[in-house]
C-alpha positions in Angstrom: 134.1 94.0 86.8 130.8 94.5 88.6 130.4 96.0 92.0 127.8 94.1 94.0 126.5 95.9 97.2 124.5 94.1 99.9 122.4 96.4 102.1 120.0 96.0 105.0 116.7 97.9 104.5 117.5 100.4 107.3 120.8 101.3 105.6 119.8 101.2 102.0 119.6 104.1 99.6 116.0 103.4 98.4 116.0 106.3 95.9 118.8 104.6 94.0 117.2 101.2 94.4 113.9 102.3 92.9 115.5 104.3 90.1 115.9 101.0 88.2 112.2 100.4 87.7 112.2 97.5 85.3 108.6 97.0 84.0 106.6 97.8 87.2 106.7 100.8 89.5 108.4 100.4 92.8 108.3 103.0 95.5 110.4 103.4 98.6 107.2 103.0 100.7 106.5 99.7 99.1 109.9 98.4 99.9 109.6 99.5 103.6 106.2 97.7 103.8 107.4 94.5 102.1 110.5 94.5 104.4 113.0 92.3 102.5 115.8 90.8 104.5 118.4 92.1 102.1 118.7 94.5 99.2 121.2 93.9 96.5 122.5 96.3 93.8 125.0 95.7 91.0 126.9 98.6 89.4 129.2 99.0 86.5 131.3 102.0 87.3 129.0 104.6 88.6 125.9 103.2 86.9 123.4 101.0 88.6 122.6 98.1 86.1 120.8 95.5 88.3 119.0 95.0 91.5 117.1 92.3 93.6 115.7 91.8 97.1 115.9 88.7 99.1 113.6 87.2 101.7 114.3 84.2 103.9 112.4 84.8 107.1 108.7 83.9 107.2 108.6 82.4 103.7 106.2 79.7 102.8 106.8 75.9 103.0 107.1 73.8 99.9 107.7 70.0 100.0 109.8 70.3 103.1 112.2 72.9 101.6 113.3 76.1 103.3 112.5 78.7 100.8 114.3 81.9 99.9 112.6 84.4 97.6 114.2 86.6 94.9 112.1 89.7 94.1 112.3 93.3 93.0 114.3 91.9 90.2 115.4 94.4 87.4 118.2 94.4 84.9 119.1 97.2 82.4 118.8 96.1 78.8 121.9 94.5 77.3 123.5 93.5 80.6 123.2 89.7 80.5 126.4 89.2 82.4 125.1 91.4 85.2 122.0 89.2 85.5 124.1 86.1 85.8 126.3 87.7 88.5 123.4 89.1 90.4 121.5 85.8 90.5 124.6 83.8 91.4 125.2 86.1 94.4 121.5 85.8 95.4 121.9 82.1 95.5 125.1 82.3 97.6 123.4 84.5 100.2 120.3 82.3 100.4 122.5 79.2 100.9 124.4 81.1 103.7 121.0 81.7 105.4 120.1 78.0 105.4 117.7 78.1 102.4 117.4 74.9 100.3 115.4 76.3 97.4 115.3 79.7 95.7 112.0 80.9 94.3 111.5 83.9 92.0 110.5 86.4 91.0 108.5 86.9 94.2 108.4 90.1 96.3 108.1 88.4 99.7 104.5 87.2 99.3 102.1 86.0 96.6 99.8 88.9 97.6 102.4 91.1 95.9 104.2 91.3 92.5 105.5 87.8 91.5 106.1 85.5 88.5 107.2 86.4 85.0 105.1 86.8 81.9 106.5 84.0 79.7 104.0 83.6 76.7 102.5 86.9 75.5 100.0 85.7 72.8 98.4 88.4 70.7 96.4 90.5 73.2 97.9 93.8 74.5 98.8 94.0 78.2 95.7 94.6 80.4 95.3 96.7 83.5 97.3 95.4 86.6 98.9 92.7 84.6 102.4 91.4 85.4 104.8 92.4 82.7 108.6 92.2 82.1 111.1 92.2 79.2 111.1 89.0 77.4 114.7 88.3 78.2 114.2 88.2 82.0 112.9 84.6 82.3 115.9 83.4 80.4 118.2 84.8 83.0 116.7 82.5 85.6 116.6 79.5 83.3 120.3 80.0 82.4 121.1 79.7 86.1 119.3 76.4 86.4 115.9 77.6 87.6 112.9 75.5 86.3 109.1 76.2 86.4 107.7 75.8 89.8 104.2 76.9 88.9 102.4 78.2 85.8 99.6 80.7 85.7 97.2 81.7 82.9 94.9 84.5 81.8 91.8 83.6 79.8 89.5 85.6 77.7 85.8 85.4 76.7 85.3 87.5 73.6 81.5 87.6 73.9 80.0 87.8 77.4 76.5 87.9 76.0 76.8 84.1 76.0 77.6 84.0 79.8 75.1 82.2 82.0 72.4 84.5 83.5 72.5 84.6 87.3 68.8 84.0 88.1 68.8 80.2 88.3 72.0 80.1 90.5 70.7 82.9 92.6 67.4 81.1 93.3 69.2 77.9 94.2 71.5 79.6 96.7 68.9 81.8 98.2 67.3 78.6 99.6 70.6 78.2 101.6 70.3 81.8 102.8 73.1 83.0 100.6 72.7 86.4 99.0 74.9 88.6 96.8 75.1 92.3 96.5 77.4 95.0 95.0 79.8 96.6 97.5 78.7 99.9 99.2 80.9 102.7 97.9 79.8 104.9 100.8 81.8 102.7 103.2 84.6 101.4 101.1 87.0 100.8 104.0 84.6 98.5 105.8 83.9 96.7 102.5 87.6 96.2 101.9 87.9 94.7 105.4 85.3 92.2 104.5 87.1 91.3 101.3 90.3 90.9 103.2 88.8 88.6 105.7 87.3 86.4 103.0 90.6 86.4 101.1 92.6 85.2 104.1 90.2 82.3 104.7 89.7 81.4 101.1 93.4 81.6 100.1 95.0 80.1 103.2 95.7 76.8 101.4 96.9 78.4 98.2 100.3 77.7 96.7 103.1 79.4 98.7 100.5 81.4 100.7 101.7 83.7 103.5 99.6 86.4 105.1 99.9 90.1 104.8 98.5 92.7 107.2 95.0 94.2 106.7 96.5 97.7 106.4 98.8 96.6 103.5 95.9 94.9 101.8 93.7 98.0 102.0 96.5 100.3 101.0 97.1 98.2 97.8 93.4 98.5 96.9 93.2 102.2 97.8 95.6 102.9 94.9 93.1 101.6 92.3 89.8 102.8 93.8 89.7 105.9 91.5 89.4 103.7 88.4 87.1 100.9 89.6 83.3 100.7 89.1 81.7 99.7 92.4 78.8 98.0 90.5 81.2 95.4 89.2 82.4 94.2 92.6 80.1 91.8 94.5 80.2 90.2 98.0 78.3 87.1 98.9 76.7 86.7 102.4 75.4 83.8 104.4 73.0 85.6 106.6 75.2 88.4 107.8 78.6 86.7 107.3 80.7 87.5 104.2 81.6 84.2 102.5 82.8 85.2 99.0 83.5 88.0 96.6 84.2 88.8 93.0 86.4 91.8 92.2 86.1 93.0 88.7 87.1 96.3 87.0 87.3 97.8 83.5 90.4 97.4 81.5 91.5 101.1 81.5 94.7 100.2 79.6 92.4 100.1 76.5 92.0 103.9 76.8 95.8 104.4 76.8 95.9 102.2 73.7 93.5 104.5 71.9 90.6 102.0 72.1 87.1 102.0 73.5 87.0 100.2 76.8 85.0 97.1 76.1 86.7 94.6 78.5 86.0 93.7 82.1 88.8 92.1 84.1 88.0 89.6 86.8 91.0 90.2 89.2 89.9 87.9 92.0 87.2 85.4 92.8 87.2 84.0 96.4 84.9 81.7 98.4 85.6 80.6 102.0 86.2 76.8 102.3 82.9 75.8 103.9 81.0 77.4 101.0 83.0 76.0 98.1 81.5 73.5 95.7 78.0 74.8 95.8 78.2 77.1 92.8 78.8 80.4 94.7 81.9 81.3 92.6 79.8 80.8 89.4 77.0 83.0 90.9 79.5 85.8 91.7 80.9 85.7 88.2 77.5 85.7 86.6 76.4 88.7 88.7 79.4 90.7 87.6 79.1 89.7 84.0 75.4 90.8 84.1 76.4 94.2 85.3 79.3 94.4 82.8 76.9 93.7 79.9 74.6 96.5 81.2 77.6 98.9 81.2 78.2 98.1 77.5 81.2 95.9 78.0 81.4 92.9 75.7 84.6 90.9 76.6 85.9 89.5 79.9 89.3 88.4 81.1 90.0 86.2 84.1 93.4 87.3 85.2 96.5 85.3 86.2 95.1 82.1 87.6 97.2 79.3 89.0 97.1 76.3 86.7 95.1 74.3 89.3 92.8 77.1 90.3 89.1 76.2 90.3 88.3 79.6 88.8 89.7 78.3 85.5 86.6 76.1 85.3 84.2 79.1 85.5 82.8 79.7 82.0 85.5 77.4 80.7 83.4 76.6 77.6 83.4 80.2 76.7 86.9 81.2 77.5 90.4 80.3 76.2 93.9 80.9 77.6 95.8 83.7 75.9 98.7 84.4 78.2 101.1 82.4 80.4 103.2 83.3 83.4 105.8 81.3 85.2 107.2 81.2 88.8 110.6 79.6 88.9 112.4 77.5 91.5 115.9 76.1 92.0 117.3 73.7 94.6 120.3 75.1 96.4 
């Protein structure tokens, strides 16, 4: 028999909870910041074999449903029965809190870790990519969860064919729109600009809920040592930031014993009143121009929602190579 423990954050043994890492690192500080409403652990004898966190306060709205999120999900290999028991208990708790739909995996907000990698393709995992054991999506499916949204990563194997930025730049300059690389001498202020644009640009995104500026900046501070500031661009209308493109090299290739030849487009964002004028294309073109100058030859646009406009950028040059799935279940 399994022993399932329910703990409030203030009472939880976070050291034990984070010891079961799954396929992504999870630190006690992250859990405190993400503030789940409940932590759940499942043990077999003295051994922790599964964990999950639940959120039901301040979740997003979807088709009139009251959503509860299941995140921080991890199962030790070979414990299929534990996964079934854990998810069943998660559903029971969410029902008791008035939720009408469970969504997962989702760590409280789509700004954080969420969705499963469900179709790998042939490319190795790239830097900052969601990953998980291939068995984990099946645990959700076996409990009656179905795909709520799908996401894709796409690759261009030859960025020399990407559109040069000069024509787009000339067109938008007539509207007093300019683009420049971020200033690494004042990175905190630059991150604040990117945060403000993100909040405006993503406010209508699927399952959007805000996070604090401090959490946003802390998340990016962790990867600053490995980024190349020349690859990150902010667009301005006069003095107002209205868009950005955040790219970085795929340093996973070094760990795989390869030369780094790939640039990852992590995020492209344009505020609503400047969408539809080609600004996203200009931002992408500027970053690809810099990437070519740095000797990079391939590009990845990472983990886009199936309806994301970014999937249309350079769509003739790119093809999907990876799929991710976010699951939902009516309760």
